[in-house]
NUDREN-117226 format. One record per atom (N, C-alpha, C): x, y, z; residue number from 1; atom name. Coordinates in Angstrom, 1 decimal, decimal comma, always signed. Layout:
N
ATOM      c1      c2      c3   nr  atom
ATOM       X       Y       Z  NUM    CA
...
//
This chain:
72
ATOM      c1      c2      c3   nr  atom
ATOM   +90,9   +96,1   +82,6    1     N
ATOM   +91,5   +97,5   +82,6    1    CA
ATOM   +92,5   +98,5   +83,0    1     C
ATOM   +93,1   +98,7   +82,4    2     N
ATOM   +94,8   +99,3   +82,7    2    CA
ATOM   +94,3  +100,8   +83,3    2     C
ATOM   +95,0  +101,9   +83,9    3     N
ATOM   +95,1  +103,0   +83,7    3    CA
ATOM   +96,7  +103,3   +83,1    3     C
ATOM   +96,6  +103,5   +81,8    4     N
ATOM   +97,9  +104,0   +82,1    4    CA
ATOM   +97,6  +105,3   +80,5    4     C
ATOM   +98,8  +106,4   +81,1    5     N
ATOM   +98,8  +107,5   +80,3    5    CA
ATOM   +99,6  +107,5   +78,9    5     C
ATOM   +99,4  +107,9   +78,6    6     N
ATOM  +100,2  +107,9   +76,8    6    CA
ATOM  +101,6  +107,5   +77,2    6     C
ATOM  +102,9  +106,7   +76,5    7     N
ATOM  +103,5  +105,5   +76,4    7    CA
ATOM  +104,5  +106,9   +76,7    7     C
ATOM  +104,7  +108,4   +76,0    8     N
ATOM  +106,0  +109,2   +76,1    8    CA
ATOM  +105,7  +109,6   +77,1    8     C
ATOM  +104,7  +109,6   +77,8    9     N
ATOM  +105,0  +110,0   +79,3    9    CA
ATOM  +105,5  +109,5   +80,3    9     C
ATOM  +107,0  +110,2   +81,0   10     N
ATOM  +107,3  +109,8   +82,1   10    CA
ATOM  +107,1  +109,4   +83,6   10     C
ATOM  +106,4  +108,5   +83,8   11     N
ATOM  +106,0  +107,9   +85,0   11    CA
ATOM  +106,6  +107,0   +85,3   11     C
ATOM  +107,3  +106,7   +86,4   12     N
ATOM  +107,1  +105,8   +87,1   12    CA
ATOM  +106,1  +104,3   +87,1   12     C
ATOM  +106,9  +103,4   +86,4   13     N
ATOM  +106,0  +102,0   +86,5   13    CA
ATOM  +106,5  +101,2   +87,3   13     C
ATOM  +106,0  +100,4   +88,1   14     N
ATOM  +106,2   +98,8   +88,7   14    CA
ATOM  +105,2   +98,1   +88,3   14     C
ATOM  +106,1   +96,8   +89,0   15     N
ATOM  +104,7   +95,1   +88,6   15    CA
ATOM  +104,0   +95,3   +89,3   15     C
ATOM  +103,0   +95,1   +89,0   16     N
ATOM  +101,5   +94,8   +89,7   16    CA
ATOM  +101,7   +93,4   +90,5   16     C
ATOM  +101,0   +93,3   +91,8   17     N
ATOM  +102,0   +92,7   +92,4   17    CA
ATOM  +100,7   +91,3   +91,8   17     C
ATOM   +99,3   +91,7   +91,7   18     N
ATOM   +98,3   +90,5   +91,3   18    CA
ATOM   +98,9   +90,0   +90,0   18     C
ATOM   +99,0   +90,4   +88,8   19     N
ATOM   +99,2   +90,0   +87,7   19    CA
ATOM  +101,0   +89,8   +87,3   19     C
ATOM  +101,9   +90,5   +87,8   20     N
ATOM  +102,7   +90,9   +87,3   20    CA
ATOM  +102,7   +91,8   +86,5   20     C
ATOM  +101,7   +92,4   +85,4   21     N
ATOM  +102,0   +93,5   +84,7   21    CA
ATOM  +102,3   +95,3   +84,7   21     C
ATOM  +102,8   +95,9   +83,5   22     N
ATOM  +103,0   +97,2   +84,3   22    CA
ATOM  +101,3   +98,0   +84,8   22     C
ATOM  +102,2   +98,9   +86,0   23     N
ATOM  +101,3   +99,3   +86,7   23    CA
ATOM  +102,3  +101,0   +86,9   23     C
ATOM  +101,5  +102,1   +86,7   24     N
ATOM  +101,4  +103,3   +86,9   24    CA
ATOM  +101,4  +103,5   +88,4   24     C
ATOM  +102,8  +104,0   +88,6   25     N
ATOM  +102,6  +104,4   +90,2   25    CA
ATOM  +102,7  +106,2   +90,6   25     C
ATOM  +101,8  +106,1   +90,8   26     N
ATOM  +101,2  +108,1   +90,2   26    CA
ATOM   +99,9  +108,1   +91,1   26     C
ATOM  +100,1  +109,4   +91,6   27     N
ATOM   +98,5  +109,7   +91,9   27    CA
ATOM   +97,1  +109,8   +90,9   27     C
ATOM   +97,5  +109,5   +89,3   28     N
ATOM   +96,2  +109,2   +88,9   28    CA
ATOM   +96,5  +108,0   +88,2   28     C
ATOM   +96,6  +107,0   +89,1   29     N
ATOM   +95,9  +105,7   +89,1   29    CA
ATOM   +95,8  +105,4   +91,0   29     C
ATOM   +94,5  +105,6   +90,7   30     N
ATOM   +93,5  +105,6   +91,6   30    CA
ATOM   +93,8  +104,0   +92,4   30     C
ATOM   +93,9  +102,5   +92,0   31     N
ATOM   +93,8  +101,5   +92,1   31    CA
ATOM   +95,8  +101,3   +92,1   31     C
ATOM   +97,1  +102,0   +92,5   32     N
ATOM   +98,1  +101,4   +93,2   32    CA
ATOM   +98,3  +101,1   +94,0   32     C
ATOM   +99,2  +100,2   +94,2   33     N
ATOM  +100,5   +99,5   +93,4   33    CA
ATOM   +99,8   +98,4   +92,1   33     C
ATOM   +98,3   +98,4   +92,1   34     N
ATOM   +98,1   +97,2   +91,6   34    CA
ATOM   +97,5   +97,7   +90,2   34     C
ATOM   +97,5   +97,7   +88,8   35     N
ATOM   +97,2   +97,8   +87,4   35    CA
ATOM   +95,7   +98,6   +86,9   35     C
ATOM   +94,5   +97,9   +88,2   36     N
ATOM   +93,0   +97,9   +87,4   36    CA
ATOM   +92,3   +97,8   +88,8   36     C
ATOM   +91,4   +98,0   +89,1   37     N
ATOM   +90,5   +97,3   +90,0   37    CA
ATOM   +90,0   +96,1   +90,6   37     C
ATOM   +90,2   +95,2   +88,8   38     N
ATOM   +90,2   +93,9   +89,3   38    CA
ATOM   +91,4   +93,2   +89,9   38     C
ATOM   +93,0   +93,3   +89,8   39     N
ATOM   +94,0   +92,8   +90,4   39    CA
ATOM   +94,1   +93,8   +91,8   39     C
ATOM   +93,2   +94,6   +92,3   40     N
ATOM   +92,9   +95,0   +93,5   40    CA
ATOM   +91,6   +94,7   +94,5   40     C
ATOM   +91,1   +93,6   +93,7   41     N
ATOM   +89,8   +93,5   +94,2   41    CA
ATOM   +90,3   +91,8   +94,6   41     C
ATOM   +91,4   +91,0   +94,1   42     N
ATOM   +92,4   +89,9   +93,8   42    CA
ATOM   +92,3   +89,7   +94,7   42     C
ATOM   +93,8   +90,7   +95,5   43     N
ATOM   +94,2   +90,8   +95,7   43    CA
ATOM   +93,6   +91,2   +97,4   43     C
ATOM   +92,4   +91,5   +97,9   44     N
ATOM   +91,8   +91,6   +98,9   44    CA
ATOM   +90,8   +90,4   +99,4   44     C
ATOM   +90,5   +90,0   +98,2   45     N
ATOM   +90,4   +89,2   +98,4   45    CA
ATOM   +91,1   +87,5   +98,5   45     C
ATOM   +92,2   +87,7   +98,4   46     N
ATOM   +93,0   +86,3   +99,1   46    CA
ATOM   +93,0   +86,6  +100,5   46     C
ATOM   +93,3   +88,4  +100,8   47     N
ATOM   +93,7   +88,3  +102,1   47    CA
ATOM   +92,3   +87,9  +102,9   47     C
ATOM   +91,7   +88,1  +102,4   48     N
ATOM   +90,1   +88,0  +103,4   48    CA
ATOM   +90,4   +86,3  +103,8   48     C
ATOM   +90,5   +85,8  +102,4   49     N
ATOM   +90,4   +84,3  +102,0   49    CA
ATOM   +91,1   +83,3  +103,5   49     C
ATOM   +92,4   +84,3  +103,4   50     N
ATOM   +93,6   +83,9  +104,5   50    CA
ATOM   +94,2   +83,4  +103,8   50     C
ATOM   +94,1   +83,9  +102,4   51     N
ATOM   +96,0   +82,9  +101,2   51    CA
ATOM   +96,8   +83,3  +101,8   51     C
ATOM   +97,1   +84,3  +102,6   52     N
ATOM   +98,3   +85,4  +103,2   52    CA
ATOM   +98,2   +85,3  +104,6   52     C
ATOM   +99,1   +85,1  +105,2   53     N
ATOM   +99,6   +85,2  +106,5   53    CA
ATOM  +100,3   +86,2  +107,1   53     C
ATOM  +100,3   +87,1  +108,1   54     N
ATOM  +101,4   +87,1  +108,4   54    CA
ATOM  +102,2   +86,2  +109,7   54     C
ATOM  +102,9   +85,9  +109,9   55     N
ATOM  +103,8   +85,0  +110,8   55    CA
ATOM  +103,9   +86,0  +112,1   55     C
ATOM  +103,6   +84,9  +113,2   56     N
ATOM  +103,6   +85,6  +114,6   56    CA
ATOM  +104,4   +84,6  +115,7   56     C
ATOM  +104,5   +84,5  +116,5   57     N
ATOM  +105,1   +83,6  +117,6   57    CA
ATOM  +104,2   +83,1  +118,4   57     C
ATOM  +102,2   +83,4  +118,0   58     N
ATOM  +101,6   +83,0  +118,1   58    CA
ATOM  +101,2   +83,7  +119,8   58     C
ATOM   +99,5   +84,3  +120,2   59     N
ATOM   +99,3   +84,3  +121,6   59    CA
ATOM   +99,7   +84,2  +123,2   59     C
ATOM  +100,0   +85,0  +123,6   60     N
ATOM  +100,5   +84,8  +124,8   60    CA
ATOM   +99,9   +83,7  +125,5   60     C
ATOM   +98,5   +83,6  +125,4   61     N
ATOM   +97,1   +82,7  +125,3   61    CA
ATOM   +98,1   +81,2  +125,7   61     C
ATOM   +98,9   +80,9  +124,9   62     N
ATOM   +99,2   +79,6  +124,0   62    CA
ATOM  +100,7   +79,2  +125,2   62     C
ATOM  +101,0   +80,0  +125,6   63     N
ATOM  +102,4   +79,4  +126,6   63    CA
ATOM  +101,7   +79,0  +128,1   63     C
ATOM  +102,4   +78,1  +128,5   64     N
ATOM  +102,3   +77,5  +129,6   64    CA
ATOM  +102,2   +78,4  +130,6   64     C
ATOM  +101,5   +78,0  +132,0   65     N
ATOM  +101,5   +78,7  +133,1   65    CA
ATOM  +102,3   +78,6  +133,8   65     C
ATOM  +103,5   +78,3  +133,9   66     N
ATOM  +105,1   +78,1  +134,4   66    CA
ATOM  +105,8   +79,1  +134,0   66     C
ATOM  +105,6   +79,2  +132,1   67     N
ATOM  +105,7   +80,2  +131,9   67    CA
ATOM  +105,3   +81,8  +131,2   67     C
ATOM  +104,1   +81,7  +131,5   68     N
ATOM  +103,4   +83,4  +131,6   68    CA
ATOM  +103,5   +83,9  +132,8   68     C
ATOM  +104,0   +82,8  +134,1   69     N
ATOM  +104,7   +84,0  +135,3   69    CA
ATOM  +106,0   +84,3  +135,5   69     C
ATOM  +107,1   +84,0  +134,4   70     N
ATOM  +108,1   +84,0  +134,2   70    CA
ATOM  +108,3   +85,7  +133,2   70     C
ATOM  +106,8   +85,7  +132,5   71     N
ATOM  +107,2   +87,0  +132,1   71    CA
ATOM  +107,0   +88,0  +132,7   71     C
ATOM  +106,0   +87,7  +133,5   72     N
ATOM  +105,3   +89,1  +134,3   72    CA
ATOM  +106,9   +89,4  +134,9   72     C
//
């Protein structure tokens, strides 16, 4: 179920990151930038399942002891 005002209303519409459908990007859409609660929950589940990851160089603990001494 999407939250959409009448089509003649001029509100900013964006692409839903989950399903690719239209989504109203305004305070009247409590799920923005998603089009529905379902899409918002699917995205949250993907993050919780670690389907999405933020790239890092790795923790400092993984460095060799000689490399750690050079960082200090």
